[in-house]
N, C-alpha and C positions, 0 to 999 in steps of 0.2 A: 716794553712791547709798541710798536709803531704806530699811531693812527692810522686809520685809512686816508686821510685828506695828507697827513705827511705823506703817506705813502704816494698818494697822487703827484703830489708837489717833485718828489724826487723822479718818479718816471718822465714829467713834465721838463724839467729842467735835464736830463739826462740825454732825452732822446733831441733835445733843441739844440744843446752842443754838441751834440754826434754828428745832426744835421748839417752840419754848415761840409762838409769833407762831400758831403754830396751833393752841395751847390757849384762849390768852389770852382769847379775844376770848367763849369759851364762860359764864361767870358773871360776865360783863357784858354782852353786847346785850340779851339775854332780859329783863334789868331795867330797863337804858337804851331801850330798845325804845319803852315809850310816853311817856318824855320826849321821843326826838327827833320821833315824832310817827311812828316806823316800825310798821305793824302786823306783826301776830304772824306771817304767813303772808307778807311781805318777811323778817322777821327770820332762817324757818326757809330760804329762800331764801338770805341770805349765806351763814348757816353750811353751806352745803351747798353753794355754788357752786363752794369749792376740788376735790371731788369730781368734779363733773360735770365741769368743765373737764380736771381730771387724766383721765376717761375720755376724751374726744378729743385731748390731749397725749401722753400715754404710748406709742403706736406713734411716732410723729415723732421723739419723742427718742431712742429706743430705735435707730430708724436713724438717725438724726443722731451717733450714740456708735459704733456701727459704723465709721460715715465719716469721724469726723475725733477719735475719741479720747478720754475721760474729765475727763482735768484741767479743760479751757477748760470743758465743761459745768457740772461741779460745782462750780466759783468761781461762774460766772454764775449759776447756780442758786440758789446761796445768796446773791446776791445778790441777784438779785430777790426772795428771801423779806423779806430785810427793806427793801428799799422798800415792800413789800406792807404790811410791818407799821408802818412808817410813815406809810402811807396809811390806818391807825385813827386816828391823830392827828390829821392833816387831816381826817378825817370829825365830830369831835368839833364843832370849831371851822366847818363848815361850814354854807351854809344847805340845801345838799342833802343830807345824811347817808347816807341810806340809796343813792344814787349812788356814795360815794366808797367805803363798807362795800362796797359790789356789788362793785365794780373792784378793789379791793384783795383782797377773796375769791378772783377770778377771776385776779389778780395769783399771787397765791400758791398756786394750784394747778398754775400755766405754771410756776411756779419749781418745786416740789417734783416734778414730773413729770419732769425734769431730774436732782433734786438723788437721788429715789428708783432711778430706773435705772444712772445711773452709782455709787450705794455696792453695789451688790449685781454691779455689774461691776467696779468697783474689787477689793471681795474677792475675787470671781473671780479674777482676775488675777493678783494678790498668792500663792494658796492653789495647792497640791496637794491628792491625793487623802487626806491622812492629815491635815489643819487645816480643810479648805472647811467643813463642819460647824460647825466649832466659830467661825468666821471672823462666816459665813452668821447661825450665833446673836447674837451680838456685835456684827452690823451691826445686825440686826433690831433687837436688844436698845435701842441706840442709836437708834433712828430711833421706836422704840415710845416711851418714856420720855420723849422730850425733849416729848409735848403733856401727860400728865397735869401733868410738873412746870409748863409752860404753863395749864393750871388751875389749879392751888395759886397760882402764880404772880399770875394774875388777881385771885382772890377777895382773896390776904392783900394785895397791894398796894395793889390799891384801895379797899379798907377803910382801912386805914392811911395811904395818900398821896394817892390819890384816881384816877379815870380814867387821868388822860393819864399820868401818872406811871407808871402800870401799862405802859401802851401802849408809853412811852419806853423804861425800861427790857428789854422785849421784845425791841423795836428792836436796840436796845441789842446784844444779846446776839448776833442774826441778823446782824449787820455784823461782830460779832467769828468769829463762823462764818467767815465767806466770808473772812476776813484768816487763820484756822487755816487753812483750807482751800489760799490761795494760795501760803502758806509754808512748804506740809509736802505737802500731793498732789506727787506727780511722774504723769506720763503714764501711764499699763499697758497701753493698748488698743490703740496704733494698730502694726499691722507694715506691712513694707518694703512690701509692694505691696499695695494699699487697689482692693477692688472697687469699683464703681460702685453706691450705694445709693440708692434714693429713697425719702425721706421718709413715703411713704403706703405701705410695704411693712413688712409685720407677720408674725414668723413664724410658720409655719403646719404647722410639726413637728410631729410626735405628741408629743414629751417638753415643751415648749413648753405644746398645749394641753391634754395629759393634768395637769400639775402648776397652768395656768392655771385647769384645772374646779374641781378640788382647791381652789382655792383660793376661788372664785367659791361653791363651795357651805359652806367652812368661814366667810365672811366673811358669807355670807348667813344664817345662824345667828345667830351670834356678836353682828352688830350688830345683825340683822331682829328676832332673838328673846330676847336677853335687851337689851342697850342699848336700843333703842326702848321695849322695852315694861316694865321693872322696877318704874319709877316708878308705871306701873299697877294692875301685881300687887301691889306692897306700899299701896298704897291698899285696892284693893277686899278685901286680906285684913288688913286694917288690924293689918301688922307693921312693927316702926320697932325700932330702937336708939338707946340712949340717950339716948331722950324726944324723938328730932330725927322730924320730918314725912317722909311718902314720898320728897320731897326731898333733903332730906340723908340720908338712911336711903340710897336707892337711887346716894348722890356714896359713900358710906362703901361698900358693896358695890362697886361698880366701881372704885374703889382696890382690893381685894383680889385682883378676877380680872385689873385690870392688873399687879399685883402678882409674881401666881400665872404670869402670862404670861411676863413677863419671867423672872424666876427657871428657869424652866422653858425658856425659848429658849436660853438658856445651857446647861443640859443637853441637850437635845435633839442639840444637833448637836454637842456633846462626846462622847456617846454613840454616834455613829454615826458618828464619824473613829475613834474606840476598838475597835468592830466592823469595822469597814472593810468596813459596809454601809447603807445606808438606808433601807432596806422595812419591817425588821423594829420599830426603832423607830419610824416613823412609822405603822404600822397598830396598837401599841402606842399611840401616844397620839388616834389616833381613836379606840379604842374608849373612851380617857378621857371624852373627847368625847362620845360617845353617853352614857356612866354619868350625865353635869355634866349632860345635859339631861333624862334618865329622871329622876334627884333631882329638878331644878327643875319635874316635868311635876308629882312627888309632895307640891313641899314646900309643907307647914302649918306653920313655924315656923321662926325668926330663926337656931338652929343647922342647920339641914339647908339652908335655902339658902345660907350660909355656905359649908356643901360644896357645892350644886350649882357656887358661884361660885367657888371653887377647882380643880375640878373642870375648868369650862369652862374658864379659863383659861391651866391649865397644859397642855390637849387643843392649845388654839389656840395658845399661845407652843412648846408640845412638837414642834408639826410645820414650825413656822417654818425652823428651820435646816435641819434633811434637807432638807424640803422645794425650799428653793432650792439647797443645793447638790447635791440629785439633779437640778438641771436643770442646773444646770452642769457637773455628772462628764458629762452626756449630750449636751450642747453644744459645738459645734464655737466654738473662744473666739472669731472671729471674727464669730460670730451671737450672745454673750451679750448684747451690749445691748440687741436687737431683741427676744429670749428673756427678758428679762427685763420691758420693756416688755409685751409676750404676756399676760405673769402679771400685773402689774399691772393692764394694762386689764380681765381676767374679776375679779379680785378688788375694784376700785371697782365694777363692774359689780355685784357680788353686794351688797356693801356699800350699795350708793346703792336696788336693786330690796327687799332684805330687809323697812328699816321699812313701803316700799310697801304690801305685800305681806302681813306678819304682823296692821301695825295693824288694818287693814279686819277681816279674820279673826278675830282677837280678840271683838271686837264680835259677827262673826256666830255664832261657834263658841264661843267661851272660851278660857282661857287653857294648858289641859293638853291638849285635843288638837292647835292650835300645836306645844307644847312639843316632845308625843310625837314631829311631825312631823321638828321639828326634830333630834328624836335619833338619825333614821333616815338624816340627809343625811348623820354621818361614816362610816357602813358604805356607803351608795352609794357617797361618796368613795375609801373603800377599795378597795373595788372593782373601781370606773376606775380606780387608780394601778395594781393589780395587771397588769389586763388590758393597760395601755400598755406597764408594766416592761416584757412576757413578749413585749408586740408588738416594742416596739423590742431588746430584748436575747435573748429567745429563754431567759428564765431569769425567775421572780417573784421570786430575790432575787438580783441578781447584785453580785459581788465590787466595790469602789469602784474598788479599781486598774483593775481591766481595762476595765468601763465609760469611764474615764474616759480610759485610752490608747485607747481604741477610738474616740472621741467628738472627744477632741484630736489625734489623728494619730501 
């Protein structure tokens, strides 16, 4: 029998390796678009297609997981992502590269919907109240770190050995991820009595909606205010690092943000386990996120901007583990797949809407008002979180062991 720690490590390894395919196109496709005859608009559509697909696919994925279990959807999702990455190789040599790239990104989004929903559900299934925060944090870290690793892979390998080599290497790692999962991941989620679950049913319970809306706000500000506008902010303020231009400097600063988020993903979940409660840790990191966006609004030098990126990354990462653990604490086991999907849907909607709202607003009112408005979002998320937890449990800071027992019978 697989031990919980072994299962969690296998999930981390699988999601990390498959994540290469998510990031590998970003340093390659924008520069390759003109050569292949792909317009900038279509390049943007290709890069975003996986997220738009996931918005549609998250809910069916979660429902099917609750009906059929986690093992098969997890392995199948990883394999689909591997096939999608191989599609990039075909696209390079195709007479219609934009169609192949777009189809591959749509396929990637479909596979990732199953991978994300199953990864969190598996972590919840093999955890208890004393380890759930830690396990959710490290699984989230594995999912998150695969993307920047793909960015590095795409840039370094394509420069040294060519674009096709970068895509082939990424596809190889993705296929390796599905092999690891097939060999090591047991079934964790099917009970003896399975209720009928329709794929279009989403979890509309108070915990799922509350956690999902918090996730919506965080991704709206994180992707919309920081990642989507940072290069424009650097160019407007003439801020550089190590002689790099706005693009190179923004890449370095985003790497700092992701690294900070990854460190605090592990720490936030572990702290919530040690305290035996999630809410104080969540509120603390939401305040850290608020401070980061305030610093971003006031940034007039690289040191201040680095500090803002560290704080925003810490706030984003530090909430991830405790937030998913809180959702698992408050959700019956047979609904965890759908609850995770609800959270993913709202997070993807927030991440998709953020750039669409922030970029036009910055042209109209400037950077500072937009960043200041985004600083308020974590505070509003904290109020929403407290209200939802109180309405569900009757306390603003319930103990983990108590709410977990109540939710899981």
